[in-house]
BAMILO-665812 format. One line per field, with one value per residue (C-alpha): x, y, z; residue number from 1. Coordinates in steps of 0.25 Angstrom, whole numbers. Example, Ala and Ser with C-alpha at 12.3 -4.5 7.8 and 13.67 -1.06 7.14 Angstrom:
residues 2
c1	c(49 / 55)
c2	c(-18 / -4)
c3	c(31 / 29)
num	c(1 / 2)
end
This chain:
residues 213
c1	c(0 / 5 / 10 / 2 / 5 / 7 / -6 / 2 / 9 / -3 / -1 / 14 / 11 / 0 / 10 / 21 / 11 / 6 / 20 / 24 / 12 / 15 / 30 / 27 / 16 / 26 / 36 / 24 / 22 / 36 / 38 / 25 / 30 / 43 / 35 / 27 / 13 / 1 / -6 / -14 / -2 / 5 / -6 / -7 / 8 / 7 / -4 / 2 / 15 / 9 / -1 / 4 / 13 / 4 / -8 / 0 / 5 / -10 / -14 / -4 / -7 / -22 / -24 / -38 / -41 / -27 / -20 / -24 / -38 / -40 / -35 / -41 / -32 / -20 / -26 / -30 / -16 / -8 / -17 / -15 / 0 / 2 / -5 / 3 / 16 / 13 / 10 / 21 / 31 / 26 / 26 / 40 / 45 / 50 / 56 / 51 / 65 / 69 / 77 / 65 / 56 / 66 / 62 / 47 / 50 / 60 / 52 / 40 / 48 / 52 / 38 / 31 / 41 / 39 / 24 / 23 / 32 / 26 / 12 / 16 / 23 / 12 / 2 / 12 / 17 / 31 / 43 / 47 / 34 / 32 / 45 / 41 / 27 / 35 / 43 / 30 / 24 / 36 / 38 / 25 / 20 / 33 / 32 / 18 / 22 / 34 / 25 / 14 / 26 / 31 / 44 / 51 / 47 / 59 / 59 / 63 / 73 / 79 / 92 / 93 / 86 / 72 / 63 / 75 / 75 / 61 / 64 / 76 / 67 / 56 / 66 / 70 / 56 / 55 / 68 / 64 / 51 / 59 / 66 / 53 / 56 / 46 / 34 / 38 / 52 / 51 / 43 / 53 / 65 / 59 / 56 / 70 / 78 / 70 / 72 / 86 / 90 / 83 / 90 / 103 / 101 / 98 / 109 / 120 / 114 / 113 / 110 / 103 / 108 / 101 / 99 / 109 / 108)
c2	c(0 / 14 / 22 / 34 / 47 / 61 / 70 / 80 / 69 / 69 / 84 / 83 / 72 / 81 / 92 / 83 / 77 / 91 / 96 / 83 / 84 / 98 / 95 / 84 / 92 / 103 / 92 / 87 / 101 / 103 / 90 / 93 / 107 / 101 / 92 / 104 / 98 / 106 / 111 / 99 / 90 / 98 / 96 / 81 / 79 / 87 / 79 / 66 / 70 / 75 / 64 / 52 / 47 / 50 / 43 / 30 / 30 / 32 / 21 / 11 / 15 / 14 / 28 / 34 / 44 / 47 / 59 / 69 / 65 / 66 / 81 / 87 / 100 / 92 / 91 / 106 / 110 / 102 / 108 / 122 / 119 / 114 / 126 / 136 / 129 / 129 / 144 / 148 / 141 / 147 / 161 / 160 / 152 / 141 / 129 / 116 / 110 / 96 / 103 / 111 / 99 / 92 / 100 / 97 / 83 / 80 / 87 / 79 / 66 / 68 / 73 / 61 / 51 / 56 / 56 / 43 / 35 / 42 / 38 / 24 / 22 / 28 / 18 / 7 / 3 / -5 / 4 / -1 / 1 / 15 / 20 / 14 / 21 / 34 / 33 / 30 / 42 / 51 / 45 / 41 / 55 / 58 / 45 / 49 / 63 / 58 / 48 / 59 / 68 / 56 / 55 / 42 / 44 / 52 / 42 / 31 / 37 / 48 / 41 / 51 / 45 / 48 / 37 / 32 / 46 / 44 / 29 / 34 / 45 / 34 / 26 / 38 / 39 / 24 / 25 / 37 / 30 / 18 / 28 / 34 / 47 / 58 / 57 / 68 / 64 / 52 / 61 / 72 / 62 / 55 / 69 / 74 / 61 / 60 / 74 / 75 / 63 / 67 / 81 / 74 / 65 / 76 / 85 / 74 / 67 / 53 / 43 / 29 / 18 / 17 / 5 / 4 / -5)
c3	c(0 / -3 / 9 / 14 / 7 / 12 / 9 / 1 / -8 / -18 / -20 / -23 / -33 / -40 / -41 / -47 / -57 / -61 / -63 / -71 / -80 / -83 / -86 / -95 / -102 / -105 / -111 / -120 / -125 / -128 / -135 / -143 / -147 / -152 / -161 / -166 / -162 / -162 / -149 / -148 / -149 / -139 / -129 / -132 / -130 / -117 / -112 / -115 / -109 / -96 / -94 / -100 / -89 / -78 / -85 / -87 / -73 / -68 / -77 / -72 / -57 / -60 / -56 / -61 / -66 / -72 / -65 / -76 / -77 / -62 / -63 / -76 / -72 / -78 / -91 / -91 / -86 / -96 / -107 / -102 / -100 / -114 / -121 / -112 / -115 / -130 / -130 / -121 / -130 / -142 / -136 / -131 / -143 / -134 / -142 / -137 / -136 / -131 / -120 / -115 / -115 / -105 / -93 / -92 / -97 / -86 / -76 / -80 / -80 / -65 / -60 / -67 / -62 / -48 / -48 / -55 / -46 / -34 / -37 / -41 / -28 / -20 / -26 / -21 / -34 / -34 / -35 / -48 / -54 / -48 / -54 / -67 / -66 / -63 / -75 / -83 / -78 / -81 / -95 / -102 / -105 / -112 / -120 / -125 / -128 / -137 / -144 / -147 / -152 / -161 / -153 / -147 / -132 / -125 / -114 / -124 / -133 / -125 / -120 / -109 / -96 / -95 / -90 / -82 / -74 / -70 / -66 / -57 / -51 / -48 / -40 / -32 / -28 / -24 / -16 / -8 / -4 / 1 / 10 / 15 / 10 / 11 / 2 / -7 / -9 / -18 / -28 / -28 / -29 / -41 / -48 / -45 / -49 / -62 / -66 / -62 / -69 / -82 / -82 / -79 / -90 / -100 / -95 / -96 / -108 / -101 / -111 / -109 / -117 / -131 / -139 / -150 / -163)
num	c(1 / 2 / 3 / 4 / 5 / 6 / 7 / 8 / 9 / 10 / 11 / 12 / 13 / 14 / 15 / 16 / 17 / 18 / 19 / 20 / 21 / 22 / 23 / 24 / 25 / 26 / 27 / 28 / 29 / 30 / 31 / 32 / 33 / 34 / 35 / 36 / 37 / 38 / 39 / 40 / 41 / 42 / 43 / 44 / 45 / 46 / 47 / 48 / 49 / 50 / 51 / 52 / 53 / 54 / 55 / 56 / 57 / 58 / 59 / 60 / 61 / 62 / 63 / 64 / 65 / 66 / 67 / 68 / 69 / 70 / 71 / 72 / 73 / 74 / 75 / 76 / 77 / 78 / 79 / 80 / 81 / 82 / 83 / 84 / 85 / 86 / 87 / 88 / 89 / 90 / 91 / 92 / 93 / 94 / 95 / 96 / 97 / 98 / 99 / 100 / 101 / 102 / 103 / 104 / 105 / 106 / 107 / 108 / 109 / 110 / 111 / 112 / 113 / 114 / 115 / 116 / 117 / 118 / 119 / 120 / 121 / 122 / 123 / 124 / 125 / 126 / 127 / 128 / 129 / 130 / 131 / 132 / 133 / 134 / 135 / 136 / 137 / 138 / 139 / 140 / 141 / 142 / 143 / 144 / 145 / 146 / 147 / 148 / 149 / 150 / 151 / 152 / 153 / 154 / 155 / 156 / 157 / 158 / 159 / 160 / 161 / 162 / 163 / 164 / 165 / 166 / 167 / 168 / 169 / 170 / 171 / 172 / 173 / 174 / 175 / 176 / 177 / 178 / 179 / 180 / 181 / 182 / 183 / 184 / 185 / 186 / 187 / 188 / 189 / 190 / 191 / 192 / 193 / 194 / 195 / 196 / 197 / 198 / 199 / 200 / 201 / 202 / 203 / 204 / 205 / 206 / 207 / 208 / 209 / 210 / 211 / 212 / 213)
end
């Protein structure tokens, strides 16, 4: 049975999930803008990126309704954010470069890894499966975004560690729980480890082995 939780922990989870959803929506907008999609295409890419991973997580954990269906404000918020981002970028002539996309994408990766792992652990899911659910939450939205934008998913072809960073962050969460750390600490540790590893991998161009013919 899951351990009793502090009364404020659901509010912390909600704040992290809102931030993660917004960050991934922005990465969806930037990728769609690079592909020169129209306004509908940009919004679709933003929605898939923002909601894809969390929806798959809720499906696997048998959470009903899905997180964005339980809070319709998520949908309105992402729609408004997508439109505002498009208008702002056009007004300021901001180029949707790959480098610019790294910031919201990396932040969303860490935030969704943290909330996915935490929710799975709170439900009593075995540690390995909880970490894998955290990775799924963090990666699935970006996979859907890239498929819609006719790209090989970044999580599969970018040889710099991506999903592996979320996997490491998930184990930081699990390890702190084993040490009976305060309830907020595993969430924050997963976020910091995931984001830090991803930025280090980008900065130093760490490469995973690629298949060679």
